[in-house]
C-alpha positions as CSV (number, residue, x, y, z in Angstrom):
1,X,127.9,53.8,-48.9
2,X,128.1,51.5,-46.2
3,X,126.3,48.0,-46.4
4,X,124.4,48.7,-43.0
5,X,122.8,51.8,-44.7
6,X,120.7,50.0,-47.2
7,X,119.5,47.6,-44.5
8,X,118.3,50.3,-42.4
9,X,116.5,51.9,-45.4
10,X,114.7,48.9,-46.6
11,X,113.4,48.4,-43.1
12,X,111.5,52.0,-43.1
13,X,110.0,51.5,-46.4
14,X,108.8,48.3,-45.4
15,X,107.1,49.7,-42.3
16,X,105.4,52.8,-44.1
17,X,103.8,50.5,-46.4
18,X,102.6,48.2,-43.9
19,X,101.0,51.4,-42.4
20,X,99.6,52.1,-45.7
21,X,98.3,48.7,-46.1
22,X,96.4,49.1,-42.9
23,X,95.0,52.4,-43.7
24,X,93.5,51.3,-46.7
25,X,92.1,48.6,-44.8
26,X,90.7,51.0,-42.4
27,X,89.2,53.0,-45.3
28,X,87.6,49.7,-47.1
29,X,85.9,49.2,-43.7
30,X,84.4,52.6,-43.4
31,X,83.4,53.0,-46.9
32,X,81.5,49.4,-46.8
33,X,79.9,50.6,-43.7
34,X,78.9,53.9,-45.5
35,X,77.5,52.2,-48.3
36,X,75.5,50.1,-45.6
37,X,74.1,53.3,-44.2
38,X,73.2,55.0,-46.9
39,X,71.3,51.7,-48.2
40,X,69.5,51.9,-44.9
41,X,68.9,55.5,-45.3
42,X,67.5,55.0,-48.6
43,X,65.3,52.3,-47.5
44,X,63.9,54.6,-45.0
45,X,63.2,57.8,-47.2
46,X,61.5,55.3,-49.4
47,X,59.3,54.3,-46.1
48,X,59.0,57.8,-45.4
49,X,57.8,58.8,-48.9
50,X,55.0,56.0,-48.8
51,X,53.9,57.3,-45.4
52,X,53.8,61.0,-46.6
53,X,51.9,60.5,-50.0
54,X,48.6,60.0,-48.6
55,X,48.9,62.9,-46.2
56,X,50.0,65.1,-49.5
57,X,47.2,64.1,-51.2
58,X,44.9,65.0,-48.5
59,X,46.3,68.2,-48.2
60,X,45.5,69.0,-51.9
61,X,41.8,68.1,-51.3
62,X,41.8,70.3,-48.3
63,X,43.2,73.3,-50.1
64,X,40.6,72.8,-53.2
65,X,38.0,72.6,-50.9
66,X,39.2,75.5,-48.7
67,X,38.9,77.3,-52.4
68,X,35.3,76.1,-53.2
69,X,34.2,77.1,-49.8
70,X,35.6,80.5,-50.5
71,X,34.2,81.2,-53.5
72,X,30.6,79.7,-52.3
73,X,30.8,81.9,-49.4
74,X,31.5,85.1,-51.8
75,X,28.8,83.9,-54.4
76,X,26.1,83.5,-51.5
77,X,27.2,86.9,-50.5
78,X,26.5,88.5,-53.6
79,X,23.4,86.5,-54.0
80,X,22.4,87.9,-50.7
81,X,22.7,91.3,-52.3
82,X,20.4,90.4,-55.4
83,X,17.9,89.7,-52.7
84,X,17.9,93.5,-51.5
85,X,18.1,95.0,-55.2
86,X,14.4,95.5,-55.3
87,X,14.4,97.7,-52.3
88,X,17.3,99.4,-53.2
89,X,16.2,100.3,-56.7
90,X,12.5,100.8,-56.3
91,X,12.6,104.6,-55.5
92,X,14.7,105.1,-58.7
93,X,12.5,103.1,-60.7
94,X,9.2,104.7,-59.4
95,X,10.5,108.1,-59.8
96,X,11.1,107.5,-63.6
97,X,13.9,108.8,-65.9
98,X,15.2,112.2,-65.5
99,X,15.3,113.4,-69.3
100,X,18.5,115.3,-69.0
101,X,20.5,112.3,-67.4
102,X,19.4,108.7,-68.8
103,X,22.3,106.5,-67.7
104,X,21.6,106.4,-63.9
105,X,18.1,105.2,-64.7
106,X,19.5,102.8,-67.1
107,X,22.1,101.6,-64.7
108,X,19.1,100.8,-62.3
109,X,17.5,98.7,-64.6
110,X,20.2,96.7,-65.6
111,X,21.2,96.1,-62.0
112,X,17.4,94.5,-61.9
113,X,18.2,92.6,-64.8
114,X,21.2,91.2,-63.5
115,X,19.4,90.3,-60.2
116,X,16.6,88.6,-61.8
117,X,19.3,86.5,-63.8
118,X,21.0,85.5,-60.8
119,X,17.9,84.6,-58.8
120,X,16.4,82.5,-61.7
121,X,19.1,79.8,-60.5
122,X,17.8,79.4,-57.2
123,X,15.0,77.0,-56.2
124,X,14.0,79.0,-53.3
125,X,10.4,80.3,-52.5
126,X,12.2,83.3,-51.3
127,X,13.9,83.8,-54.6
128,X,10.7,83.2,-56.3
129,X,9.0,86.1,-54.3
130,X,12.2,88.4,-54.8
131,X,12.0,87.6,-58.7
132,X,8.4,89.0,-58.9
133,X,9.3,92.2,-57.0
134,X,12.0,92.5,-59.6
135,X,9.8,91.8,-62.5
136,X,7.4,94.2,-61.6
137,X,10.2,96.9,-61.1
138,X,11.3,96.1,-64.7
139,X,7.7,96.2,-66.0
140,X,7.6,99.8,-64.5
141,X,11.1,100.9,-65.6
142,X,10.6,99.9,-69.3
143,X,7.2,101.3,-69.4
144,X,8.5,104.7,-68.2
145,X,11.3,104.5,-70.8
146,X,8.7,103.6,-73.4
147,X,6.5,106.5,-72.5
148,X,9.5,108.9,-72.5
149,X,10.3,107.5,-76.1
150,X,6.6,108.2,-77.1
151,X,7.2,111.8,-75.7
152,X,10.3,112.6,-77.7
153,X,8.9,110.8,-80.9
154,X,5.5,112.8,-80.8
155,X,7.4,116.1,-79.9
156,X,8.0,116.5,-83.8
157,X,5.7,114.3,-85.3
158,X,2.9,116.6,-85.9
159,X,2.9,116.9,-89.8
160,X,4.6,119.1,-91.9
161,X,4.0,120.5,-95.8
162,X,6.4,118.4,-97.7
163,X,5.8,120.8,-101.0
164,X,7.6,123.2,-98.7
165,X,11.1,121.5,-99.6
166,X,12.8,120.7,-102.6
167,X,14.0,117.0,-101.7
168,X,13.8,114.5,-99.1
169,X,17.2,115.8,-97.3
170,X,15.4,119.2,-96.7
171,X,12.5,118.0,-94.8
172,X,13.0,118.3,-90.9
173,X,12.9,115.5,-88.6
174,X,14.5,115.9,-85.2
175,X,17.3,118.1,-83.6
176,X,20.6,116.1,-83.2
177,X,20.4,115.5,-79.5
178,X,17.2,114.4,-79.4
179,X,17.8,111.8,-82.6
180,X,20.7,110.6,-80.5
181,X,18.7,109.9,-77.3
182,X,16.0,108.4,-79.3
183,X,18.4,106.1,-81.1
184,X,20.2,105.1,-77.8
185,X,16.5,104.7,-76.1
186,X,15.3,102.4,-79.2
187,X,18.5,100.0,-79.0
188,X,18.3,99.8,-75.4
189,X,14.5,99.2,-75.4
190,X,14.7,96.4,-78.1
191,X,18.1,94.7,-76.4
192,X,16.6,94.5,-72.9
193,X,12.9,93.6,-74.3
194,X,14.4,90.6,-75.8
195,X,16.4,89.5,-72.8
196,X,13.6,90.1,-70.0
197,X,10.9,88.7,-72.7
198,X,8.5,91.9,-72.3
199,X,6.3,92.8,-75.1
200,X,7.1,96.6,-75.8
201,X,6.0,96.6,-79.1
202,X,8.8,99.0,-80.0
203,X,7.8,98.6,-83.9
204,X,4.2,99.4,-83.3
205,X,4.9,102.3,-81.0
206,X,7.1,104.1,-83.5
207,X,4.7,103.1,-86.6
208,X,1.7,104.2,-84.5
209,X,3.2,108.1,-83.8
210,X,4.7,108.3,-87.5
211,X,1.9,107.1,-89.5
212,X,-0.1,110.1,-88.1
213,X,2.5,112.0,-89.0
214,X,2.7,111.2,-92.4
215,X,-1.3,111.2,-92.5
216,X,-1.4,114.7,-91.3
217,X,1.4,115.9,-94.0
218,X,-0.4,114.3,-97.0
219,X,-3.9,114.9,-96.2
220,X,-3.8,118.4,-98.1
221,X,-3.0,116.5,-101.2
222,X,-5.7,113.7,-100.5
223,X,-8.5,116.4,-100.2
224,X,-7.0,118.7,-103.2
225,X,-7.4,115.3,-105.3
226,X,-10.9,114.7,-103.9
227,X,-11.8,118.3,-104.5
228,X,-10.8,118.1,-108.1
229,X,-12.8,115.1,-108.8
230,X,-15.7,116.6,-107.4
231,X,-15.2,119.9,-109.2
232,X,-14.6,118.6,-112.7
233,X,-16.6,115.4,-112.9
234,X,-19.3,115.2,-115.6
235,X,-22.7,116.6,-115.0
236,X,-25.6,115.6,-117.1
237,X,-26.3,118.1,-120.3
238,X,-29.5,120.2,-120.1
239,X,-31.5,117.9,-122.5
240,X,-29.9,114.5,-121.2
241,X,-32.0,112.4,-119.0
242,X,-31.2,109.0,-117.6
243,X,-27.6,109.8,-116.6
244,X,-25.7,106.7,-114.8
245,X,-22.1,105.1,-115.1
246,X,-22.8,103.8,-118.4
247,X,-23.5,106.9,-120.2
248,X,-20.3,108.6,-119.0
249,X,-18.2,108.0,-121.8
250,X,-20.7,109.2,-124.3
251,X,-21.4,112.2,-122.2
252,X,-17.8,113.0,-122.3
253,X,-17.5,112.4,-126.0
254,X,-20.6,115.0,-126.4
255,X,-18.8,117.4,-124.4
256,X,-15.8,117.1,-126.3
257,X,-17.8,117.5,-129.7
258,X,-20.0,120.3,-128.4
259,X,-18.4,122.5,-125.9
260,X,-15.6,124.3,-126.7
261,X,-13.4,123.9,-123.5
262,X,-11.7,127.0,-121.7
263,X,-10.2,125.2,-119.0
264,X,-7.1,123.3,-120.2
265,X,-5.2,121.2,-118.0
266,X,-1.8,122.7,-117.5
267,X,1.5,120.8,-117.1
268,X,2.4,119.9,-113.4
269,X,-0.9,121.4,-111.9
270,X,-2.2,117.7,-111.4
271,X,-3.0,117.2,-107.2
272,X,-2.3,113.5,-107.7
273,X,1.2,114.5,-109.5
274,X,1.7,116.8,-106.3
275,X,0.5,113.8,-103.9
276,X,2.9,111.3,-105.8
277,X,5.9,113.9,-105.7
278,X,5.4,114.5,-101.8
279,X,4.5,111.0,-100.8
280,X,7.9,109.6,-102.4
281,X,10.2,112.6,-100.7
282,X,8.4,111.8,-97.2
283,X,9.0,108.1,-97.3
284,X,12.7,108.8,-98.3
285,X,13.1,111.0,-95.3
286,X,11.0,108.7,-93.0
287,X,13.4,105.8,-94.1
288,X,16.4,107.8,-93.5
289,X,14.7,108.6,-89.7
290,X,13.8,104.9,-89.3
291,X,17.5,104.1,-90.0
292,X,18.7,106.6,-87.6
293,X,16.6,106.0,-84.8
294,X,15.5,102.2,-84.9
295,X,18.1,99.0,-84.3
296,X,19.0,97.6,-87.6
297,X,17.3,94.5,-87.0
298,X,13.8,95.9,-86.7
299,X,14.2,99.0,-88.9
300,X,12.9,97.6,-92.3
301,X,10.0,96.1,-90.5
302,X,9.3,99.6,-88.8
303,X,9.5,101.4,-92.1
304,X,6.9,99.3,-93.8
305,X,4.7,99.3,-90.5
306,X,4.9,103.0,-90.9
307,X,4.3,103.9,-94.2
308,X,1.8,101.1,-94.8
309,X,-1.8,103.1,-94.1
310,X,-0.6,106.0,-95.8
311,X,0.5,104.3,-99.1
312,X,-3.0,102.4,-99.1
313,X,-4.7,106.1,-98.9
314,X,-2.4,107.1,-101.7
315,X,-3.4,104.2,-104.0
316,X,-7.1,104.6,-102.9
317,X,-6.7,108.0,-104.0
318,X,-5.1,106.9,-107.2
319,X,-8.1,104.7,-107.8
320,X,-10.3,107.6,-107.7
321,X,-8.1,109.4,-110.1
322,X,-8.0,106.5,-112.3
323,X,-11.9,106.0,-112.3
324,X,-12.0,110.0,-113.3
325,X,-9.8,109.8,-116.1
326,X,-11.6,106.9,-117.5
327,X,-14.8,108.6,-118.0
328,X,-13.4,112.2,-118.6
329,X,-13.4,114.0,-121.9
330,X,-10.7,114.1,-124.2
331,X,-8.8,117.0,-122.6
332,X,-8.7,115.2,-119.2
333,X,-6.0,113.0,-121.3
334,X,-3.7,115.7,-120.7
335,X,-4.1,115.1,-116.8
336,X,-3.3,111.3,-117.2
337,X,-0.5,112.1,-119.4
338,X,1.0,114.5,-116.7
339,X,0.4,112.1,-114.0
340,X,1.6,109.1,-116.2
341,X,5.0,110.8,-116.5
342,X,5.2,111.4,-112.7
343,X,4.5,107.6,-112.0
344,X,7.2,106.7,-114.3
345,X,9.7,109.1,-112.9
346,X,8.8,107.9,-109.2
347,X,8.0,104.2,-109.9
348,X,11.7,103.0,-109.3
349,X,12.2,105.1,-106.1
350,X,9.2,103.9,-104.6
351,X,9.8,100.2,-105.7
352,X,13.3,100.6,-103.8
353,X,11.5,102.1,-100.9
354,X,9.1,99.2,-100.7
355,X,11.2,96.8,-102.5
356,X,10.9,93.7,-99.6
357,X,7.2,94.4,-99.5
358,X,6.3,93.0,-102.9
359,X,2.7,93.7,-102.4
360,X,2.9,97.3,-101.8
361,X,5.7,98.0,-104.3
362,X,3.8,96.5,-107.4
363,X,0.8,98.5,-106.7
364,X,2.2,101.7,-108.1
365,X,3.4,99.9,-111.3
366,X,0.1,98.3,-111.5
367,X,-1.5,102.3,-111.6
368,X,1.0,102.9,-114.3
369,X,0.2,100.2,-116.4
370,X,-3.5,101.0,-116.2
371,X,-3.0,104.6,-117.1
372,X,-0.8,103.6,-120.0
373,X,-3.6,101.2,-121.5
374,X,-6.0,104.1,-120.6
375,X,-4.0,106.5,-122.8
376,X,-3.4,104.2,-125.8
377,X,-7.2,103.9,-125.8
378,X,-7.8,107.6,-125.7
379,X,-5.3,108.2,-128.5
380,X,-7.2,105.7,-130.5
381,X,-10.6,107.1,-129.4
382,X,-9.7,110.4,-130.7
383,X,-9.2,109.0,-134.3
384,X,-12.2,106.8,-134.2
385,X,-14.2,110.0,-133.0
386,X,-13.1,112.0,-136.1
387,X,-13.7,109.4,-138.6
388,X,-17.4,109.5,-137.2
389,X,-17.9,112.8,-135.7
390,X,-21.6,113.6,-136.1
391,X,-24.5,111.7,-134.5
392,X,-27.7,112.9,-133.0
393,X,-26.3,114.6,-129.8
394,X,-23.0,116.2,-131.7
395,X,-24.4,117.9,-134.8
396,X,-22.7,120.9,-135.8
397,X,-24.3,124.1,-135.5
398,X,-26.1,125.8,-138.8
399,X,-23.7,128.9,-138.4
400,X,-20.7,128.2,-140.5
401,X,-18.3,129.2,-137.6
402,X,-15.4,127.2,-136.3
403,X,-16.7,124.0,-135.2
404,X,-16.3,123.0,-131.1
405,X,-14.6,119.7,-132.3
406,X,-12.3,121.3,-134.8
407,X,-11.3,124.0,-131.8
408,X,-10.7,121.3,-129.2
409,X,-8.9,118.9,-130.9
410,X,-6.4,121.5,-132.5
411,X,-5.9,122.9,-128.8
412,X,-5.7,119.3,-127.3
413,X,-2.9,118.7,-129.7
414,X,-1.2,121.8,-129.0
415,X,-0.7,120.6,-125.5
416,X,-0.2,117.2,-126.3
417,X,3.1,117.9,-128.1
418,X,4.3,119.3,-124.7
419,X,4.7,115.6,-123.7
420,X,6.5,114.6,-126.9
421,X,9.3,113.0,-124.8
422,X,7.0,110.9,-123.0
423,X,4.8,110.3,-126.3
424,X,7.8,109.0,-128.1
425,X,8.6,106.0,-125.8
426,X,4.8,105.2,-125.3
427,X,4.0,105.4,-128.9
428,X,7.1,103.2,-129.8
429,X,5.9,100.5,-127.3
430,X,2.3,100.5,-129.0
431,X,4.0,100.0,-132.6
432,X,3.4,102.2,-135.8
433,X,-0.2,102.6,-137.1
434,X,-1.8,100.9,-133.9
435,X,-4.6,103.4,-134.1
436,X,-5.5,102.7,-137.6
437,X,-6.5,99.0,-136.7
438,X,-9.9,97.9,-138.2
439,X,-9.7,100.9,-140.6
440,X,-9.4,100.5,-144.6
441,X,-5.8,101.5,-145.3
442,X,-7.5,102.8,-148.5
443,X,-9.1,105.7,-146.6
444,X,-8.1,109.1,-147.6
445,X,-7.6,110.2,-144.1
446,X,-5.1,107.2,-143.0
447,X,-1.4,107.7,-144.3
448,X,0.4,104.4,-145.0
449,X,3.2,104.1,-142.2
450,X,5.8,106.2,-140.5
451,X,8.9,107.3,-142.3
452,X,10.9,105.0,-139.7
453,X,8.8,102.2,-137.8
454,X,11.3,101.6,-135.4
455,X,11.8,105.5,-134.2
456,X,9.0,106.7,-131.7
457,X,9.2,110.3,-132.8
458,X,8.3,109.0,-136.3
459,X,5.6,107.0,-135.2
460,X,4.0,109.8,-133.3
461,X,4.4,112.1,-136.5
462,X,2.6,109.6,-138.2
463,X,-0.2,109.7,-135.4
464,X,-0.5,113.3,-135.7
465,X,-0.6,113.5,-139.4
466,X,-3.1,111.0,-139.2
467,X,-5.6,113.0,-136.7
468,X,-4.9,116.4,-139.1
469,X,-6.2,114.1,-141.8
470,X,-9.2,112.7,-139.8
471,X,-9.7,116.2,-138.7
472,X,-10.0,117.6,-142.3
473,X,-12.3,114.6,-143.0
474,X,-14.5,115.9,-140.1
475,X,-14.7,119.2,-141.6
476,X,-16.0,118.0,-144.5
477,X,-18.5,115.9,-143.0
478,X,-19.5,118.9,-140.8
479,X,-19.9,120.8,-144.1
480,X,-22.4,118.0,-145.6
481,X,-24.5,118.7,-142.7
482,X,-25.2,122.4,-143.6
483,X,-28.6,122.9,-144.7
484,X,-27.7,125.8,-147.6
485,X,-25.0,125.4,-149.8
486,X,-23.4,128.7,-149.1
487,X,-23.4,127.7,-145.7
488,X,-22.1,124.6,-146.3
489,X,-18.6,126.3,-148.2
490,X,-18.6,129.0,-145.3
491,X,-18.3,126.2,-142.9
492,X,-15.6,124.6,-144.8
493,X,-13.6,127.7,-145.6
494,X,-13.7,129.0,-141.9
495,X,-12.8,125.6,-140.4
496,X,-10.1,124.7,-142.8
497,X,-8.6,128.0,-142.7
498,X,-8.9,128.0,-138.7
499,X,-6.9,124.2,-139.1
500,X,-4.4,125.7,-141.6
501,X,-3.5,128.8,-139.5
502,X,-3.0,126.4,-136.5
503,X,-0.3,124.5,-138.5
504,X,1.2,127.6,-140.4
505,X,1.6,129.3,-137.1
506,X,3.6,126.2,-135.4
507,X,5.7,125.7,-138.4
508,X,9.7,126.2,-138.1
509,X,8.9,127.0,-134.4
510,X,12.2,125.2,-133.8
511,X,14.2,127.1,-136.0
512,X,15.2,129.0,-132.7
513,X,16.7,127.1,-130.2
514,X,14.9,128.9,-127.2
515,X,11.6,127.6,-129.1
516,X,10.0,124.2,-128.8
517,X,9.0,122.2,-131.6
518,X,5.5,123.1,-132.9
519,X,2.5,121.1,-134.2
520,X,3.4,122.4,-138.0
521,X,6.7,121.1,-137.8
522,X,5.7,117.6,-136.4
523,X,2.8,117.3,-138.9
524,X,4.8,118.8,-141.7
525,X,4.1,120.9,-145.1
526,X,2.3,118.1,-147.3
527,X,-0.3,118.2,-144.6
528,X,-0.7,122.1,-144.8
529,X,-0.6,122.4,-148.5
530,X,-3.5,119.7,-148.7
531,X,-5.6,121.8,-146.6
532,X,-4.9,124.7,-148.6
533,X,-5.9,123.3,-151.7
534,X,-9.3,122.2,-149.8
535,X,-9.7,125.9,-148.9
536,X,-9.3,127.0,-152.2
537,X,-11.7,124.7,-153.7
538,X,-14.1,125.6,-151.0
539,X,-13.6,129.2,-152.3
540,X,-14.5,128.9,-155.3
541,X,-17.5,126.8,-154.9
542,X,-18.5,129.7,-152.3
543,X,-18.3,132.1,-155.5
544,X,-20.3,129.9,-157.5
545,X,-23.0,130.0,-155.2
546,X,-23.4,133.9,-155.4
547,X,-22.8,133.5,-159.4
548,X,-26.2,131.4,-159.4
549,X,-27.9,133.8,-157.1
550,X,-26.6,137.0,-159.2
551,X,-27.4,135.4,-162.6
552,X,-31.7,135.9,-161.5
553,X,-31.1,139.5,-161.5
554,X,-31.1,141.6,-164.9
555,X,-27.4,142.4,-165.8
556,X,-28.5,145.8,-167.0
557,X,-29.2,147.0,-163.7
558,X,-25.5,146.4,-162.7
559,X,-22.7,148.7,-162.9
560,X,-19.5,147.5,-165.0
561,X,-17.9,147.5,-161.7
562,X,-20.5,144.9,-159.8
563,X,-20.6,142.6,-162.3
564,X,-19.0,139.5,-161.2
565,X,-16.3,137.8,-163.4
C-alpha cells in the first residue's frame, strides 16, 4: 500500500476522535446542568410539601367536622322523632292489647321505652315534659298487660278436685296456647318492669290468684278433717261431771275399757291422710306450672308465695288432728298410724318442694316426729293399762261375758298388724322392751327379750306377746272382781276362750301366699298353749263349784246317770 494512503487514514481518525471528545464535553455540560436543575426541582418540591402540609391537615379536620355534623343532624332527627312518640302511640296504648295479636301492642311499648331512654339524656324542659307523657303511657300500657295477665290466669284458677287425679301430671292447668301466652307476657312484664322501674308486683299477682285456687281445691279436705274431729271428739259419759281438758285421757281410757267399739278406723280413710296426699299433688302441679309461666329468676319466689298460706292452713289442721289423737281412745291410734305412714311417704317430696324455705319444709317433719312420739307412748300405755285395768270407773260387769277391754284390745291388735311394715321400723327405732321400762322383769306377763333385738320384726313380735300375756293377766284380774265363785270361773273361761280363739283363727294364716300374716302367727303357739292351759284350770274350778253345790243334795235322790263324776 502506498505511504500517502496511511497518512490520509490517520488524519481521519484524529478528526473523529476530536469530534467524540467535543461531544463528550457537551454531554458532561448537559449532565451537570440537568443535575443542577433536578436539585433545584427537589428543593422546590420540598418547599411545596412544607407549604401544602398545613392545608392537608386542615382538610382532614374539615372532613371529620363534616362527618360529625352529619351524624349530629341524624341524631337530632331521631330525637325529634322521639318527641312525637307519645302522640303517635297514645291511641294504641289507650285502646289496650288485642288478645289475639299481642305483638303490635308490645312493639308500641318498646318504642315508648326507647324514646324514654333517649330523652333521658337531654337536659331540656321540653324533653322532661315529653318523658312525663311517655311514662304515663308506659304506666297505662304495662297496667293493661298486667290486667290481661290476670284475666288469663283467672280463667283456669277456679279450683279443682285433686282427688279425681292419680298424680300431679294428670291435674289440668291451662291450654297449651294460653300457657305460651302467659309465659311470654310474664317474661316481657318482668323484663320491662326492671328496665322502666315500675312496681308491677308480678309475683304477688300470680300468688294472689293461684293461692285462692289452691285454697278452693283443698277446702273440702280441711272441712272433712274438722268434721271428723267434731264428730269423734269425746263427750262426757252419763255419770261423769266436771269434764275438762285435763280429764280427756282418763275419759279415753274409760271408754276403751267399758264400751265395745263398733266403729273401727279403716285404712286409708283418714281425711287428713287424703289432705296430705292431695296437697302434695297440687303443690307438685303448681311448681311445674310456675316454672312454665314465670321467669326463672322469680319462679321459686313465686312458688313459695303461692303455697305459703295453703301450707299454713294444712299445718293448722294437722295441729288439730294431733290434739284429737292425743286425747282419743286407744282405737284412734290406728288412725294416727295411718296418718303417720302417709306423712313418712310424702315428707321427702314436700321437703324437696319447699327446700329453700327451711321453716315451711321443717313443719311436716316436726308433725311426723310428734306423731311418732305419741304412737310410742300409746303402745306403752296399752301395756300399762292391761297390767292395771280395773279401777272405780272401769270395773267389769257382773255377767261373766267377754269383757269390753278384752274385745277392744284384740280387735285393736288385729288392725294394728295391718301396719306391720310401718311398725317394724318404728319398734326398731324404739328398741326392744321399751314398753316394759319400770316393770319388774320377774312379772309373769313380761317376756324377757326378742329373739333378735336388732330386728324390728322380732321386737314387734316381742311386744305382741307381752300384750297377749298382759291381756291374760287382765282376764285373771277381772275374774277376781266377780262376786260369786262360779261367775268368776265363767268369766275366766269365756274371756280366755275368746282370746284363744282369736289367736287360733289367725294362726298359720301366712301359709297361703295370698293371705297376710295373722296375729296368731306373730304371737306364736306357746302363748296359745299357755292360754289353753288356763282355760282348762278354770273349767276344773267351775266343775268344782258345781260339785260343792250338788253335795248338799241327798245322793239317793239322784239317778245313776245324774251323779257327778
